[in-house]
C-alpha positions as CSV (number, residue, x, y, z in Angstrom):
1,M,35.2,36.2,59.9
2,K,32.3,36.4,57.4
3,K,34.6,37.8,54.8
4,I,36.9,34.8,55.3
5,N,34.0,32.4,55.0
6,L,32.9,34.1,51.8
7,I,36.4,33.7,50.4
8,L,36.5,30.0,51.3
9,I,33.2,29.4,49.7
10,S,34.2,31.2,46.6
11,V,37.4,29.1,46.4
12,F,35.4,25.9,46.9
13,F,33.0,26.7,44.1
14,A,35.8,27.7,41.8
15,A,37.7,24.5,42.5
16,S,34.5,22.5,41.9
17,A,33.9,24.2,38.6
18,V,37.4,23.5,37.5
19,F,37.1,19.9,38.6
20,A,33.8,19.5,36.7
21,Q,35.3,21.0,33.7
22,E,38.3,18.7,33.8
23,T,36.3,15.5,34.3
24,G,33.9,16.4,31.5
25,K,36.6,17.5,29.1
26,K,36.9,15.7,25.8
27,R,40.0,13.8,24.8
28,V,41.4,15.6,21.7
29,L,43.2,13.2,19.4
30,T,45.4,13.8,16.4
31,V,45.9,10.9,14.0
32,D,49.3,10.1,15.6
33,D,47.7,10.1,19.1
34,A,45.1,7.6,17.8
35,V,47.8,5.4,16.4
36,E,49.7,5.4,19.6
37,L,46.6,4.5,21.6
38,A,45.8,1.6,19.3
39,R,49.4,0.2,19.6
40,K,49.0,0.1,23.3
41,N,45.5,-1.2,23.6
42,N,44.6,-3.1,20.5
43,V,43.7,-6.8,21.1
44,S,45.1,-8.1,17.8
45,I,48.5,-6.6,18.5
46,A,48.6,-8.1,22.0
47,R,47.7,-11.5,20.6
48,S,50.4,-11.2,17.9
49,Q,52.9,-10.3,20.6
50,I,52.1,-13.6,22.4
51,T,52.8,-15.5,19.2
52,L,56.1,-13.7,18.7
53,D,57.2,-14.4,22.3
54,A,56.5,-18.1,21.7
55,A,58.6,-18.1,18.5
56,L,61.5,-16.4,20.4
57,R,61.3,-19.0,23.1
58,T,61.5,-21.8,20.6
59,K,64.5,-20.1,18.9
60,N,66.4,-19.7,22.1
61,H,65.8,-23.4,23.1
62,S,66.2,-24.9,19.7
63,W,69.5,-26.5,20.8
64,N,67.9,-28.5,23.5
65,S,68.0,-31.8,21.5
66,V,71.7,-32.2,22.7
67,S,70.7,-31.9,26.3
68,P,72.0,-35.0,28.1
69,S,69.5,-37.5,29.5
70,A,70.2,-39.1,32.8
71,S,68.6,-41.9,34.8
72,V,69.2,-43.5,38.2
73,T,68.2,-47.0,39.0
74,A,68.1,-48.7,42.4
75,S,67.3,-52.4,42.9
76,S,67.3,-55.0,45.7
77,S,66.6,-58.7,45.8
78,V,65.6,-61.0,48.6
79,P,64.7,-64.7,48.1
80,V,61.1,-65.6,48.6
81,D,62.0,-68.3,51.0
82,A,63.6,-65.8,53.4
83,L,60.2,-64.2,53.8
84,S,58.6,-67.3,55.2
85,D,61.5,-69.0,57.0
86,E,63.6,-67.0,59.3
87,K,66.3,-69.7,59.5
88,S,66.6,-69.9,55.8
89,K,70.0,-69.2,54.4
90,Y,69.9,-66.6,51.7
91,D,71.8,-63.8,49.9
92,A,70.3,-60.3,49.8
93,S,71.6,-57.5,47.6
94,L,71.0,-53.8,47.0
95,G,72.5,-52.1,43.9
96,V,72.5,-48.5,42.4
97,S,73.3,-47.6,38.9
98,A,73.3,-44.3,36.9
99,T,73.5,-43.6,33.2
100,V,74.1,-40.4,31.3
101,S,73.8,-40.3,27.5
102,V,74.1,-37.7,24.8
103,S,73.0,-37.9,21.2
104,L,74.3,-35.6,18.5
105,S,72.9,-35.4,15.0
106,T,73.7,-33.2,12.0
107,N,70.0,-32.3,12.0
108,L,70.7,-30.0,15.0
109,Y,72.0,-27.3,12.7
110,T,68.8,-27.4,10.5
111,T,66.6,-27.5,13.6
112,M,68.2,-24.4,15.0
113,N,68.2,-22.7,11.6
114,A,64.5,-23.5,11.2
115,A,63.7,-22.0,14.6
116,K,65.7,-18.8,13.6
117,I,63.8,-18.5,10.3
118,A,60.5,-19.0,12.1
119,Y,61.3,-16.3,14.6
120,E,62.3,-13.8,11.8
121,S,59.1,-14.7,10.0
122,G,57.2,-14.2,13.2
123,K,58.7,-10.7,13.6
124,L,57.5,-9.9,10.1
125,T,54.0,-11.1,10.9
126,F,54.0,-9.0,14.1
127,D,55.2,-5.9,12.3
128,E,52.5,-6.5,9.7
129,A,49.8,-6.8,12.4
130,V,51.0,-3.5,13.9
131,K,51.0,-1.8,10.4
132,S,47.6,-3.3,9.6
133,V,46.1,-1.8,12.8
134,E,47.8,1.6,12.1
135,L,46.5,1.6,8.5
136,G,43.0,0.9,9.8
137,V,43.2,3.6,12.4
138,R,44.5,6.2,10.0
139,E,41.8,5.3,7.4
140,A,39.1,5.4,10.1
141,F,40.4,8.7,11.5
142,Y,40.3,10.4,8.1
143,G,36.9,8.8,7.3
144,L,35.5,10.3,10.5
145,L,36.9,13.7,9.6
146,Y,35.1,13.3,6.3
147,E,31.8,12.4,8.0
148,K,32.1,15.4,10.4
149,E,32.8,17.8,7.6
150,N,30.1,16.3,5.5
151,I,27.6,16.8,8.4
152,T,28.8,20.4,8.7
153,L,28.0,21.0,5.0
154,Q,24.7,19.2,5.3
155,E,23.7,21.2,8.4
156,K,24.7,24.5,6.7
157,N,22.6,23.5,3.7
158,L,19.7,22.6,6.0
159,E,20.0,26.0,7.7
160,I,19.9,27.8,4.4
161,A,16.8,25.9,3.4
162,K,15.2,26.7,6.7
163,T,16.0,30.4,6.3
164,Q,14.5,30.4,2.8
165,Y,11.4,28.7,4.1
166,N,11.0,31.3,6.9
167,N,11.6,34.2,4.6
168,N,9.1,32.9,2.0
169,L,6.5,32.3,4.8
170,A,6.9,35.8,5.9
171,K,6.5,37.1,2.4
172,Y,3.4,34.9,1.9
173,N,1.9,36.3,5.1
174,Q,2.5,39.8,3.7
175,G,0.8,38.8,0.4
176,R,4.0,39.1,-1.6
177,L,4.4,35.4,-2.5
178,S,2.2,32.6,-3.7
179,E,1.4,29.6,-1.5
180,I,3.0,27.2,-4.0
181,D,6.4,28.9,-3.4
182,V,6.0,28.6,0.4
183,L,5.1,24.9,0.1
184,S,8.0,24.3,-2.2
185,A,10.4,25.9,0.3
186,E,8.9,23.9,3.1
187,V,9.3,20.6,1.2
188,N,12.8,21.5,0.3
189,Y,13.7,22.3,4.0
190,K,12.0,19.2,5.6
191,S,13.3,16.8,3.0
192,K,16.9,17.6,4.1
193,I,16.3,16.8,7.8
194,P,16.4,12.9,7.4
195,T,19.7,13.2,5.5
196,V,21.3,15.2,8.3
197,E,20.0,12.8,11.0
198,S,21.2,9.8,9.1
199,A,24.6,11.3,8.7
200,R,24.7,12.0,12.5
201,T,23.7,8.5,13.3
202,A,26.4,7.0,11.0
203,L,29.0,9.2,12.7
204,L,28.0,8.1,16.2
205,N,28.2,4.4,15.2
206,D,31.5,4.8,13.4
207,M,32.9,6.8,16.4
208,A,31.9,3.9,18.7
209,S,33.8,1.4,16.5
210,F,36.8,3.8,16.5
211,R,36.8,3.9,20.3
212,Q,36.8,0.1,20.5
213,T,39.8,0.0,18.1
214,L,41.7,2.4,20.3
215,G,40.8,0.5,23.4
216,L,38.8,3.4,24.9
217,D,35.7,3.2,27.1
218,A,32.5,3.4,25.2
219,D,31.3,6.5,27.0
220,E,34.6,8.4,26.6
221,E,34.1,11.6,24.6
222,I,36.8,12.2,21.9
223,E,37.3,15.0,19.5
224,L,39.4,14.6,16.3
225,S,41.9,17.2,15.6
226,G,42.6,18.0,11.9
227,S,40.9,18.8,8.6
228,L,40.7,17.2,5.2
229,E,41.5,20.5,3.6
230,E,44.9,20.5,5.3
231,L,45.6,17.0,4.0
232,I,45.2,17.7,0.3
233,N,48.5,16.6,-1.3
234,L,48.9,17.7,-4.9
235,N,52.7,17.1,-5.0
236,E,54.0,14.5,-7.4
237,I,54.2,11.1,-5.7
238,T,57.2,9.0,-6.7
239,V,58.5,5.6,-5.4
240,D,62.2,4.7,-5.2
241,S,62.4,1.1,-6.2
242,D,65.5,0.6,-4.0
243,K,63.6,1.5,-0.9
244,I,60.7,-0.8,-1.5
245,N,60.4,-3.3,1.4
246,S,57.3,-5.3,0.6
247,S,56.0,-7.6,3.4
248,S,54.5,-10.0,0.8
249,V,57.9,-10.4,-0.9
250,K,59.7,-10.8,2.4
251,A,57.2,-13.4,3.6
252,L,57.9,-15.5,0.5
253,E,61.6,-15.0,1.0
254,Y,61.3,-16.5,4.5
255,K,59.2,-19.4,3.2
256,L,61.9,-20.0,0.5
257,A,64.7,-19.9,3.2
258,S,62.7,-22.4,5.3
259,A,62.2,-24.7,2.2
260,R,65.9,-24.7,1.5
261,N,66.6,-25.5,5.1
262,T,64.2,-28.4,4.8
263,V,66.1,-29.8,1.8
264,L,69.3,-29.7,3.9
265,D,67.5,-31.4,6.8
266,K,66.3,-34.2,4.5
267,R,69.8,-34.7,3.1
268,F,71.2,-34.9,6.6
269,S,68.5,-37.5,7.5
270,A,69.4,-39.5,4.4
271,F,73.2,-39.4,4.3
272,A,74.7,-37.9,7.5
273,P,75.7,-40.1,10.5
274,S,74.4,-39.5,14.0
275,L,76.6,-40.0,17.1
276,S,75.7,-41.0,20.6
277,A,77.7,-41.4,23.8
278,S,76.8,-42.8,27.2
279,F,78.4,-43.2,30.6
280,K,77.2,-45.9,33.0
281,W,78.2,-46.3,36.6
282,S,77.0,-49.0,39.0
283,D,77.6,-49.9,42.7
284,S,76.5,-53.1,44.2
285,S,78.4,-52.6,47.5
286,W,75.3,-53.2,49.5
287,Y,75.4,-57.0,49.4
288,L,74.7,-59.3,52.4
289,G,75.4,-63.1,52.3
290,Y,73.4,-65.7,54.2
291,D,76.0,-65.8,57.0
292,G,75.7,-62.0,57.6
293,T,79.0,-61.1,56.0
294,A,79.4,-58.6,53.1
295,P,81.8,-59.3,50.2
296,D,84.1,-56.7,48.7
297,A,82.4,-53.8,47.0
298,A,81.5,-54.3,43.4
299,K,81.7,-51.0,41.5
300,S,81.9,-50.5,37.8
301,A,81.9,-47.7,35.2
302,S,81.8,-47.8,31.4
303,V,81.7,-45.4,28.5
304,S,80.2,-46.3,25.1
305,L,80.3,-44.4,21.8
306,S,78.3,-45.3,18.7
307,A,77.7,-43.9,15.3
308,T,74.7,-44.6,13.1
309,I,75.2,-44.3,9.3
310,P,72.0,-44.5,7.2
311,L,72.5,-46.6,4.1
312,D,69.1,-46.3,2.4
313,G,70.0,-42.8,1.3
314,V,72.3,-44.2,-1.4
315,L,69.3,-46.0,-3.0
316,P,67.6,-43.6,-5.5
317,W,64.2,-45.2,-4.9
318,S,64.3,-45.0,-1.1
319,S,61.8,-43.0,0.9
320,R,64.5,-40.7,2.2
321,N,65.6,-39.9,-1.3
322,D,62.0,-39.2,-2.2
323,A,61.7,-36.8,0.7
324,V,64.8,-34.9,-0.5
325,D,63.3,-34.6,-4.0
326,S,59.9,-33.5,-2.6
327,A,61.7,-30.8,-0.6
328,K,63.5,-29.6,-3.8
329,D,60.2,-29.4,-5.6
330,S,58.9,-27.1,-2.8
331,V,61.9,-24.8,-3.3
332,K,61.3,-24.6,-7.1
333,D,57.6,-23.8,-6.5
334,L,58.4,-21.0,-4.0
335,E,61.1,-19.5,-6.3
336,L,58.4,-19.2,-9.0
337,Q,56.0,-17.6,-6.5
338,L,58.6,-15.2,-5.4
339,E,59.4,-14.1,-8.9
340,N,55.7,-13.7,-9.7
341,E,55.1,-11.7,-6.5
342,K,57.9,-9.2,-7.4
343,K,56.2,-8.7,-10.8
344,N,52.8,-8.2,-9.1
345,L,54.3,-5.7,-6.7
346,E,55.8,-3.7,-9.6
347,R,52.4,-3.7,-11.4
348,T,50.5,-2.8,-8.2
349,V,52.9,0.2,-7.5
350,Q,52.5,1.5,-11.0
351,S,48.7,1.1,-10.9
352,S,48.6,2.9,-7.5
353,L,50.7,5.8,-8.8
354,R,48.4,6.2,-11.8
355,S,45.3,6.2,-9.5
356,I,46.9,8.8,-7.2
357,K,47.8,11.1,-10.1
358,Q,44.2,10.7,-11.5
359,S,42.8,11.6,-8.0
360,Q,45.0,14.7,-7.8
361,E,43.8,15.9,-11.2
362,S,40.3,15.3,-10.1
363,I,40.8,17.3,-7.0
364,R,42.1,20.3,-9.0
365,Y,39.0,20.1,-11.2
366,K,36.7,19.8,-8.2
367,Q,38.3,22.7,-6.4
368,A,37.6,24.9,-9.4
369,N,34.1,23.5,-9.6
370,V,33.5,24.5,-5.9
371,T,34.6,28.0,-6.6
372,L,32.4,28.2,-9.7
373,A,29.4,26.7,-7.8
374,Q,29.9,29.2,-4.9
375,K,29.9,32.1,-7.3
376,T,26.9,30.8,-9.2
377,R,25.0,30.4,-5.9
378,D,25.8,33.9,-4.7
379,M,24.7,35.4,-8.0
380,T,21.5,33.4,-8.0
381,A,20.7,34.4,-4.5
382,E,21.2,38.0,-5.4
383,A,19.0,37.6,-8.4
384,Y,16.3,35.8,-6.4
385,N,16.2,38.7,-3.9
386,R,15.7,41.1,-6.8
387,G,12.9,38.9,-8.1
388,T,14.6,37.9,-11.4
389,K,15.2,34.3,-10.4
390,D,12.6,31.9,-9.0
391,L,12.9,29.7,-5.9
392,L,13.6,26.5,-7.8
393,T,16.6,28.0,-9.5
394,L,18.0,29.1,-6.1
395,Q,17.4,25.6,-4.7
396,D,19.2,24.1,-7.6
397,A,22.1,26.4,-7.1
398,D,22.3,25.4,-3.4
399,T,22.2,21.8,-4.3
400,S,24.9,22.2,-6.9
401,L,27.2,23.9,-4.4
402,L,26.6,21.3,-1.7
403,N,27.3,18.5,-4.2
404,A,30.5,20.2,-5.4
405,Q,31.7,20.6,-1.8
406,V,30.9,17.0,-0.8
407,S,32.4,15.7,-4.0
408,L,35.7,17.5,-3.3
409,K,35.9,16.2,0.3
410,S,35.1,12.7,-0.9
411,E,37.9,12.8,-3.5
412,T,40.3,14.1,-0.9
413,L,39.5,11.1,1.3
414,T,40.0,8.8,-1.7
415,L,43.5,10.4,-2.4
416,I,44.5,10.1,1.3
417,K,43.5,6.4,1.4
418,A,45.3,5.7,-1.9
419,I,48.5,7.2,-0.6
420,L,48.2,5.3,2.7
421,N,47.7,2.0,0.9
422,L,50.6,2.6,-1.4
423,E,52.8,3.3,1.6
424,D,51.6,0.1,3.2
425,T,52.3,-1.9,0.0
426,I,55.9,-0.7,-0.4
427,G,56.7,-1.0,3.3
428,V,57.6,2.6,4.2
429,P,56.4,4.5,7.2
430,F,53.1,6.3,6.9
431,G,53.4,9.9,5.9
432,T,56.6,9.3,3.9
433,L,55.2,9.8,0.4
434,G,54.7,13.3,-0.9
435,K,56.8,15.1,1.7
């Protein structure tokens, strides 16, 4: 029995340990995981979805101007004398009438087309909101990777400085080193502590902002999976002009389509007729004469058709003609904007490609510089241990190596962001370029 109890207790503690481990486990995120979380939880995307749903509703109901209007009227009449004199002779009546009317205008087409264009433009705006969030998440993710790796380098450099200080202190206590060398090592070590602490604080703050972007709880622990070293892309980056799908160009194209639709709408208002039809039915069967007898039922029905043709459209100085001309001016202005935007896009793409190429060349140079700085540092440390190099020379070698490593990671982050922004500019999925 005791053996069984011991087994049960062991199982209980093992299960508790597993549970504690699971509840305290960090959420490990790749960049794609982060993007997926942002798409589900980001507030700006949710708000954009509401706007898009409203545009879709307007598009689906844009035909509702041809919905028939109906009215029902009931009336009765009793002479005033009948209310005060019961013996008064009078005629009382009760009647019911109903009317159904429909109006049809050529502007119905432009109204429906305007709603369709607005919905397509809204889809573009929604897609841009999603891409903007994704771009921000990816840049923030890689920025956090840079901060983490920078802290690792700074902490390693701090540890080296601490080791140097401890070694020099031991040598000083043994009488093998001067006090000035010990003080120099101590200053070098302690001066690096604020830099490391500042980097850690910046990472914590940026990580908190990142959690909010992803819609996570402020106290949820997350760990980023990946390394900047893995993301160095030194392949030639090219852009196929036929696959460019710029949102800025498409937005202007939708505006131009809307302006052309407005011109047609103004022309319809100035020159096209509008039609209306109505059906009226009435029944005054409920009629009572003063002698208490009811006459024959009086029912009637009628149908009316009408057409309205505007005449002021033929006058070149009329307000409706001016409205058409103003709409044409808007079309011309947007055509100029569209042509200029296409030229700006071409210039931006070429400029981005040059910047990417320059960054790649810089990375190649900085990779070689890190290798050289590492070799120099190792040789300087060996010479220092033999006593042929002083402490200041060793510290300079450590600083040069750290600067070279940080500079390489910074340039890598610059390249990553440049490629991301180019992908966003030309409207291709992120991760397409350089594959």
